[in-house]
C-alpha beads as a LAMMPS data file, in Angstrom:
LAMMPS data file: protein, C-alpha beads

174 atoms
173 bonds

1 atom types
1 bond types

-500.0 500.0 xlo xhi
-500.0 500.0 ylo yhi
-500.0 500.0 zlo zhi

Masses

1 110.0

Atoms # bond

1 1 1 -238.704 142.502 129.757
2 1 1 -240.291 140.668 126.535
3 1 1 -242.807 142.858 125.269
4 1 1 -245.404 142.315 122.399
5 1 1 -248.178 144.680 120.906
6 1 1 -250.474 143.036 119.268
7 1 1 -253.542 144.379 116.859
8 1 1 -257.132 142.405 116.656
9 1 1 -259.811 143.700 114.391
10 1 1 -257.999 146.206 112.865
11 1 1 -254.667 146.832 111.142
12 1 1 -252.041 148.305 113.616
13 1 1 -250.596 151.312 112.674
14 1 1 -246.910 152.464 113.782
15 1 1 -247.564 155.495 115.544
16 1 1 -250.007 153.636 117.463
17 1 1 -247.390 150.765 118.243
18 1 1 -244.909 153.402 119.081
19 1 1 -247.292 154.648 121.678
20 1 1 -247.935 151.671 122.866
21 1 1 -244.352 150.970 123.477
22 1 1 -243.163 153.818 125.320
23 1 1 -246.218 153.636 127.714
24 1 1 -244.720 149.917 128.341
25 1 1 -241.255 151.462 129.460
26 1 1 -242.904 153.651 131.481
27 1 1 -242.824 150.630 133.621
28 1 1 -239.345 149.366 134.293
29 1 1 -238.772 152.726 136.759
30 1 1 -241.151 150.124 139.323
31 1 1 -238.109 147.924 139.797
32 1 1 -240.210 144.847 139.906
33 1 1 -239.109 141.868 137.885
34 1 1 -241.295 141.863 135.088
35 1 1 -240.525 139.380 132.871
36 1 1 -243.196 139.835 129.970
37 1 1 -245.493 143.049 129.313
38 1 1 -247.845 141.768 126.347
39 1 1 -250.289 144.271 124.711
40 1 1 -253.542 143.776 123.187
41 1 1 -255.223 146.377 121.335
42 1 1 -258.788 145.554 119.544
43 1 1 -261.246 147.334 118.234
44 1 1 -265.033 146.878 118.209
45 1 1 -267.917 148.132 116.542
46 1 1 -270.138 149.497 119.617
47 1 1 -267.292 150.075 122.103
48 1 1 -264.863 151.653 120.015
49 1 1 -261.267 150.415 121.108
50 1 1 -260.430 148.027 123.716
51 1 1 -256.723 148.174 125.431
52 1 1 -255.589 145.230 127.569
53 1 1 -252.055 145.136 129.296
54 1 1 -251.114 141.488 130.794
55 1 1 -247.602 142.210 132.716
56 1 1 -246.034 139.080 134.570
57 1 1 -243.906 139.254 137.461
58 1 1 -241.417 137.031 138.294
59 1 1 -242.973 135.737 141.644
60 1 1 -245.687 134.432 139.320
61 1 1 -247.811 137.424 139.739
62 1 1 -249.919 138.498 136.934
63 1 1 -251.476 141.988 136.840
64 1 1 -254.382 142.222 133.559
65 1 1 -255.968 145.520 133.258
66 1 1 -258.629 146.196 130.385
67 1 1 -259.252 149.355 129.372
68 1 1 -262.537 150.808 126.660
69 1 1 -262.238 154.159 124.939
70 1 1 -263.569 155.794 121.807
71 1 1 -260.327 157.033 121.043
72 1 1 -256.833 154.236 120.977
73 1 1 -254.602 156.731 122.500
74 1 1 -256.774 157.533 125.685
75 1 1 -257.757 153.901 126.375
76 1 1 -254.058 153.305 126.369
77 1 1 -253.196 156.553 128.865
78 1 1 -256.322 154.767 131.147
79 1 1 -254.756 151.830 130.782
80 1 1 -251.152 152.573 131.386
81 1 1 -252.441 154.737 134.342
82 1 1 -254.025 151.964 136.524
83 1 1 -251.285 149.548 135.451
84 1 1 -249.431 151.759 137.055
85 1 1 -251.363 152.216 140.550
86 1 1 -251.723 148.505 140.482
87 1 1 -247.419 148.150 140.254
88 1 1 -247.163 150.805 142.376
89 1 1 -249.467 148.946 144.785
90 1 1 -247.950 145.674 144.642
91 1 1 -244.515 147.331 145.220
92 1 1 -245.162 148.843 148.025
93 1 1 -246.415 145.531 149.596
94 1 1 -243.008 143.407 148.690
95 1 1 -241.221 146.501 150.325
96 1 1 -243.166 146.726 153.240
97 1 1 -243.012 142.580 153.433
98 1 1 -241.069 141.454 156.357
99 1 1 -238.056 139.582 155.680
100 1 1 -237.567 135.979 157.748
101 1 1 -234.781 134.429 156.781
102 1 1 -231.177 134.713 155.085
103 1 1 -232.917 133.433 152.086
104 1 1 -235.317 135.641 152.087
105 1 1 -232.755 138.635 152.289
106 1 1 -230.994 137.894 149.021
107 1 1 -227.247 137.459 148.266
108 1 1 -225.990 140.335 150.115
109 1 1 -226.833 138.897 153.371
110 1 1 -224.639 138.355 156.256
111 1 1 -224.618 136.486 159.512
112 1 1 -223.503 138.414 162.601
113 1 1 -219.618 137.368 163.553
114 1 1 -218.344 139.620 165.427
115 1 1 -220.640 138.921 168.919
116 1 1 -218.864 140.019 171.597
117 1 1 -219.647 136.690 173.620
118 1 1 -218.240 138.412 177.346
119 1 1 -221.224 140.907 176.877
120 1 1 -224.032 137.760 176.986
121 1 1 -226.019 137.380 179.658
122 1 1 -227.337 134.441 180.242
123 1 1 -230.261 133.955 182.408
124 1 1 -231.099 130.955 184.093
125 1 1 -234.640 129.606 184.358
126 1 1 -236.425 127.947 186.920
127 1 1 -237.759 124.309 184.970
128 1 1 -240.336 123.557 186.996
129 1 1 -242.141 126.344 185.324
130 1 1 -241.724 125.394 181.900
131 1 1 -242.496 121.878 182.453
132 1 1 -245.151 120.056 180.173
133 1 1 -248.561 120.496 181.488
134 1 1 -251.580 118.742 180.475
135 1 1 -254.861 120.868 179.512
136 1 1 -256.551 120.885 183.179
137 1 1 -252.891 122.065 184.481
138 1 1 -253.158 124.965 182.041
139 1 1 -256.262 125.645 182.930
140 1 1 -255.834 125.829 186.454
141 1 1 -252.419 127.758 185.829
142 1 1 -253.994 130.489 183.813
143 1 1 -256.896 131.129 186.254
144 1 1 -254.619 131.494 188.914
145 1 1 -251.837 133.845 186.936
146 1 1 -251.919 137.660 186.776
147 1 1 -248.883 138.306 184.805
148 1 1 -248.678 135.423 182.597
149 1 1 -251.224 135.776 179.329
150 1 1 -250.315 132.621 177.478
151 1 1 -249.189 128.905 178.470
152 1 1 -247.813 126.244 176.329
153 1 1 -248.814 122.873 177.132
154 1 1 -249.305 119.190 175.668
155 1 1 -252.791 117.992 174.395
156 1 1 -254.180 114.491 174.880
157 1 1 -252.272 113.544 171.426
158 1 1 -248.648 115.041 172.459
159 1 1 -249.080 118.035 170.428
160 1 1 -247.567 121.625 172.023
161 1 1 -250.614 124.155 171.982
162 1 1 -251.126 127.526 173.408
163 1 1 -254.036 128.172 175.622
164 1 1 -254.443 132.274 176.552
165 1 1 -256.649 134.667 177.922
166 1 1 -258.498 136.810 176.189
167 1 1 -260.307 139.931 177.023
168 1 1 -263.470 138.969 177.698
169 1 1 -262.313 136.546 180.434
170 1 1 -262.698 133.504 178.099
171 1 1 -259.410 131.111 177.034
172 1 1 -258.568 130.731 173.469
173 1 1 -256.532 128.049 172.058
174 1 1 -254.066 127.454 169.234

Bonds

1 1 1 2
2 1 2 3
3 1 3 4
4 1 4 5
5 1 5 6
6 1 6 7
7 1 7 8
8 1 8 9
9 1 9 10
10 1 10 11
11 1 11 12
12 1 12 13
13 1 13 14
14 1 14 15
15 1 15 16
16 1 16 17
17 1 17 18
18 1 18 19
19 1 19 20
20 1 20 21
21 1 21 22
22 1 22 23
23 1 23 24
24 1 24 25
25 1 25 26
26 1 26 27
27 1 27 28
28 1 28 29
29 1 29 30
30 1 30 31
31 1 31 32
32 1 32 33
33 1 33 34
34 1 34 35
35 1 35 36
36 1 36 37
37 1 37 38
38 1 38 39
39 1 39 40
40 1 40 41
41 1 41 42
42 1 42 43
43 1 43 44
44 1 44 45
45 1 45 46
46 1 46 47
47 1 47 48
48 1 48 49
49 1 49 50
50 1 50 51
51 1 51 52
52 1 52 53
53 1 53 54
54 1 54 55
55 1 55 56
56 1 56 57
57 1 57 58
58 1 58 59
59 1 59 60
60 1 60 61
61 1 61 62
62 1 62 63
63 1 63 64
64 1 64 65
65 1 65 66
66 1 66 67
67 1 67 68
68 1 68 69
69 1 69 70
70 1 70 71
71 1 71 72
72 1 72 73
73 1 73 74
74 1 74 75
75 1 75 76
76 1 76 77
77 1 77 78
78 1 78 79
79 1 79 80
80 1 80 81
81 1 81 82
82 1 82 83
83 1 83 84
84 1 84 85
85 1 85 86
86 1 86 87
87 1 87 88
88 1 88 89
89 1 89 90
90 1 90 91
91 1 91 92
92 1 92 93
93 1 93 94
94 1 94 95
95 1 95 96
96 1 96 97
97 1 97 98
98 1 98 99
99 1 99 100
100 1 100 101
101 1 101 102
102 1 102 103
103 1 103 104
104 1 104 105
105 1 105 106
106 1 106 107
107 1 107 108
108 1 108 109
109 1 109 110
110 1 110 111
111 1 111 112
112 1 112 113
113 1 113 114
114 1 114 115
115 1 115 116
116 1 116 117
117 1 117 118
118 1 118 119
119 1 119 120
120 1 120 121
121 1 121 122
122 1 122 123
123 1 123 124
124 1 124 125
125 1 125 126
126 1 126 127
127 1 127 128
128 1 128 129
129 1 129 130
130 1 130 131
131 1 131 132
132 1 132 133
133 1 133 134
134 1 134 135
135 1 135 136
136 1 136 137
137 1 137 138
138 1 138 139
139 1 139 140
140 1 140 141
141 1 141 142
142 1 142 143
143 1 143 144
144 1 144 145
145 1 145 146
146 1 146 147
147 1 147 148
148 1 148 149
149 1 149 150
150 1 150 151
151 1 151 152
152 1 152 153
153 1 153 154
154 1 154 155
155 1 155 156
156 1 156 157
157 1 157 158
158 1 158 159
159 1 159 160
160 1 160 161
161 1 161 162
162 1 162 163
163 1 163 164
164 1 164 165
165 1 165 166
166 1 166 167
167 1 167 168
168 1 168 169
169 1 169 170
170 1 170 171
171 1 171 172
172 1 172 173
173 1 173 174
């Protein structure tokens, strides 16, 4: 992770720089691929100090936290706590995301190779039930069916569509 600490409108002292550096070092515990972490500390006449953390993540997400306070150390502390909360939420969102393909699973993903063919049961289906329908046939089939909740059919342009029963008794269309 590239780190930079910049002072704007005042001289950045070594203790302030070290304090901001140690605050940024804590971000490594979230195991996110942080590419850059920029810290901009500026001083204004009215607001005191403004601390801005700009964190760029590998997946092109950028988190920007800005905090104002009269004390520069308090501003850094408040900003880093807000940044930790934001990174924790982003980390939870990534962990809760379902994996959709082998590419998403990473390099350690393996396909199932030891599938026992004798245990696989193939159930034949009646092709009459799954023949392509048009719109009117799909509506009639859904009205008469009690068990099925949706039907796949071809629309007028030949595109596969899904019609489903809604809770209010009407039909929905995807």
